[in-house]
N, C-alpha and C positions, 0 to 999 in steps of 0.2 A: 063424857060430853064430846061426841065426835065432831070433827070439822065438816059439817054437812054442806056448807056453802063457801064459795070463794070470799064472800064478804066477812064471814066469821073468821076464816083463815087470816085474812088481811088485818082484821082488828086484833087478833091474837098476836101476830107479828109486830103490829104497831105498839101494843102494850109492852112487849118485851123491849123494844127499842126505846120507848118512852122512859122506862126504868133506867136504861143506860144514859139517856138524856139527863135525868135528874142527878145521876152519879157524876156526870161530866160537869154539871153546874156546881155541885157542892164541892168537888175537888178543885176545879180550876178557878172558880170565882174567888176562892180564898187567896190565890196567888195574885190576882189582879187587885185585890183589896188589902194586900199586906201593908201598904203605907197607911191606910185609914185605920186598920187594926192597931198597928204599931203606935200611931199618933195617940190613940185613946188608951191603950193598954200598957205601953212601955214607957217608964219614966225617962226623961232626958232625950226625948226624940228630937227636939229642935236643936239641941247642942251637938248631937252626933247621930244624924238620921241613918247613915250606913250601918252603924253598929246596932241601932234599934231595929232596923228592918231585918238584919241578919238574925237577931234574936227572935223576932216575930216569925222567922222562917221555921222555928221549931213547931209551929202549928202544922205546917206541911209535913214535917218529919213525924209528928204524932199521928197524923191521919194515915200516913204511909205505913207506919208500924202497926196500926190497927188493922189495916188490910192484910199485912203479913201474918198476924196472929189469927185473924178471923177466918181467912180463906181455908186453910187446912182443917181448922177446928170444926167449922160448919160442915165441910165436905165429909169428914170422918163421922161426926155424930149423926148426920142425916143420910148415912149410907143406904138404909132401908126405906127411907121416906119417899113418898111420891115427890117427883121433881116439881110438880105444880104446887103442892102444898108448901114445899120449901120456899118457893118463890113468894108465896103469900106472906109467910112469916118474915122473910128478909125485908120485904117492902114495909111491913109494920115497924120493924126496927129502924129502918131509915127515917120514917116519919117522926118517931120519938127522938132519935138522935139529932135530927135537924132542928126540931123545936127547942130542944135543950141547948143547942149551940147558940140560938138567938137570944137566950135568956141568961147566960152565964155572966156573973159580975166582974170576974178577974181573969188575968191571963192564965194562971195555973189551972183554974177550974175549966176554962175554955179549952186548954190543951188536952185535959183529961177527957172532956166530952167529945172532942174531935177524934180522939183515939177510939172511944166507944162507938161513935157514929160510923166509923170506918169498918167496924168488924164485919158487917154483911157484904161489903163491897166485892171482894174477890169471889165469894160464893155466889153472889147474884149473877155476875158476868159469866161464871162457869155454868150455872144452871140455865141461864138465858140462852147461852150459845148452844147447849145441848137440846133445849126445847125448840129453838128455832130450826136446828138441823132436822129434828124429828118431824116438825110441822112441814118443812119444805120438801123432805123426801130424801131417798138414798143418793149418795154421791154429791151432796151439797154441804159438806161440813165446812169447807172454807167460806162459802157464801153465807152459811148460817152464822158463823162466827162474825163475819163482816157485818151482817144485818144487826146482830146484837150490839156490835161496837158502833154501828152507825149513829145510834143515839148519842154516844159519847162524843163522836166527832162533830155531829150537827150541833151539839151543845156549845161547841166553841164558835160556831157561826152565829147562833141566835141567843142561846141561854146564858152563856158566860158574859157576853157583852151587855145583855139586858140586866143580869144580876149585878155586874160591875157598875153600870150606870145607876141602878137602883140603890146600891150601897153607897156610892159617892153622893147621891142626891138626898137620901133619907136615912143614912147611917148603915154601916155594914151588917147590922143585925137583920135588916129587912131582906137581905139576900138569902139568909138561911130560912127566913119565913117563906120566901118564894119557893125554896127547895122543898120544904115540907108540903106545900100545896101541890107541887109536881108529883111527889111520891104518893100523895093521897089520891090524885087522879089516876095514877098508874095502877094502884091497888084496886080501885073500882073497875077499871077496864079489864084487869087480869082476872078478877073474880067472875066477871060476866062472860069473857070470851076465851080464856085459856082452856084447852082440853085437859081433862083430868086423867093424866097418865098414872097408872098404878105404880106403887113402889116395888122393890125387889126384895122379898124376904130372905133370899139366899145371900144377899150381900151382908157384910159385917165391917166393923171398924178395922179389924185386922186385914181384911182383904183390900180395903181402900189404902191402908198404910203400906201394903206390899209394893205399891207403885214407887214409893220413895226408897225402896231397897235397890232400885235400878240406878246405877251410876250415870247412865245416859240421861236420865231425867234430871239429875243434879247439874249436869253440864248445861242443859237447856235452861234450867232455872238461872244459872249464871249468865247465860246469854241475855235473858230478859232483864235481870237485875243490874248487871254492869253495863251492857250495851245500851239499854234504854235510859240509863241514868243521865246520859248526855242531854237528852231532851229536857229533863227537869232541872238540870243545872242552869239552863237558859230560861226556861219558862217561869221558874220560881221568881225571877227578878225582872220580868219583862216590863212591868209597870215603871220601874225606876229607869230602865234603859230608855223607855219612851220619853219620859219627862226630863231626866238629868243628862242623858247622852245625846239623843236625837233632838232635844229642845222643843218637843211638842207639848201642848197643853194636856193636863190630866184628862180632859174630856175626850182626847184622842185614843186613850188606852182601850176602850171597848172596840174601836174600829181596828186597832192592831190585833186584838184578840180574835175579832171576826175574820180578819184576813188569814190568820193562822188556822182558824177553824175551817175555812174553805179549803185550804190545802190539805188538812187532815181528812176531810170528808172525801175529797177526790182520791187521796192516797189510800184510804181504807177500801174504797171500791176497787181500785186497781189491785191492791194487795189480796183481796178476797178472790178475785178472778184468777190472779197469777198463782196463788197457793193451791188452787184446785187443779192446776195444769202442771206447773214446774216448780214445786215448793222449794227445792234447794236453790235453784237459780233466783227465785223470788227473794229469798232471804239474803243471798250473797250480794246481789245487785242492789237490794234495798239498803243494806249496810253501807255499801260504797257511796250511794247517793246521799245517805244520811251524814256520813263523815264530810263529804264535800259541802253539803248545805251548812253544817256547823262552821266550817272554815270560812265560807262565804259570809255567813252572818257576822263574824267578828270583823270583817272588812267593810261590810255595807251598812251595819246598823247605826252607825254614827250619823247618818244622813236620813232624813225622813223617808224619801222614796226608797232608799236602800233598806231601811228597816222593814217596810211593808213587803218588799221583795224577799228579804231574808227570812222573815217569819213564815211567808207562804211556802217557800221551798223547804223550810224546816218541818212544817206541818205535813206537807206532801210526802216527804221521804220517810219521816219517822212513822207515820200512820200506815204506810205501805208494808211495814215490817210486821205489824201486829197479827194479822191473820196467819201468816206463814209460821211465826214462832208458836202461836197457840195451837195450830193444827198439828205441828210436829210434836209438841209436848203431849197432846191428847193421844196421838198415835203411839207414842212411847209408853204411855200409862196403861195401854190396853184396856182391860175391863174397868179399871178405876178412872173412867173418863171424867167424872165430876171432879175428882181430886186433881187430876191433871189440868183441867180447864181452870179450876179455882186457884191452884198454886201458881199458874202462869201469871195471874193478876197480882198475886202476892209478890212474885218476882219483879213485875213492873213497878210495884210500889216500894220494894227495896231500892229499886232504881230511883224512885221519887225521893226517898229519904236520902240516899247517897248523893243524888244530884243537888238537892236543896242544901245539904250540909257542905259539900265541896264548893258549890257555887257561892254560898254565904261566906265560907272561909277565905276564898281569894278576894272577895269584896271587902271583908273586914280587914284583910291583910294589906289593903291599900292598892291592889292591882287593877282596880277599876271595874265598872259594871259590865264591860264586854269580856273580861277575863274568863267568866264561866263558859263562854263558847269554846275556848281552847281546852278547858277541862272536859267539856262534853265531847269534843273530838277525840281526846285520848280515851275516854271511857267507851266510845263507840268502836274505836279500833280494837280494844280488848274484847268487846262483844263479838266483832267479826272473827277474831282469832278463835274464840270459844265455839262459835258456830262451825268453823272449819274443823275444829277438833271433834265436835259431835258427829259431823259427817264422816270424818275419818274413822272414828270408832265404829260407826254403822257399817262402813265398807269392810273393816277388819272382821266384824262379827259375821257378816254375810259370807266372806271368804272362808272363814273357819267352818261354817255350816255346810258350805259346798264341799270342802275337803272331807268332812265327816261322812257324808252320804255318798261320796265318790262321783259327784255330778259336777261337770264344769259347764257353765253357761257362757255361750259365745259373747264376746265383748266385755266380760267381767274378769277382773284379775283374781 
């Protein structure tokens, strides 16, 4: 099905972004609704809300682990499959997982279903990024990734606040029902408008897995997992900071999330543009800005105006990193681009799990609801260090290849 008109092309790109929008809602709305879920699911909430909410944070961890398991699994098993067909199957799994999340009666079964519902997450973002880049044309990888991620960031402006309000007003289960409807609409649009790119019969699971034999890929996985964990250390408990620290009403939580989403949307656009031009500098300066934003958050978030300013800067800086990290991992993965793109989101959700766990640990330890900001800054510093290591390894490999062929390029060591 060729993209014969600009209208079809735009609807195809919109469908890919809408899937990312649904993922953003299902992942981040859970964080905004943690108090509501904990109140219903965790015994003893009123006596010790901090401990109960930290326990409810295992839902975030379960989702993140599902992404970690599902991303490489789907990428490897679908090595020969048409990327378009893979997108259809992943959207169908999202619909089923979201409906099941809305129906689970207990905390244990809900955590299990959240794990299952997360399995298509990384693979979808991987295949959506590659499809968007193919539809947009050569030299547009960074902007293709940014477009696929735009749904995720816009979800934090519109979808997550809406789902949070819906969950607070009609019960948290209604938020997951909304997510199922979003994925259903995405699947319809995808079936109608996505071009049918053929699969590659020469690919195999072993060829895909060969990308993981590259140590440079593992360094970049560490960059995403550790460096981006700082974002989730804060975001996982943003509802409690809003009400218990800044002193705002629970009805203000959606507005705080929307402010963060605006920052993420702008940061994603900046990051996509920068990663196509100066990817290394985009990553280094992105991390520096991210670390500063986390520190500022700990100083500002106790005051209502400071909270809004802090989350905006946090969203802006963190989201600017995403395209450059994913583009670098895709390039390192060479022919196994789907695995590289999918594993990148597995890495981010390792960060999700790590951030939710460490943030919950310092809260449960009595250090306060702003303490996760300091944990996040430490994790981001480690991510920057790993990014510099990755670049150093690349320079060393390039120097060795130059020495081997006896060619010296001016300006390079």
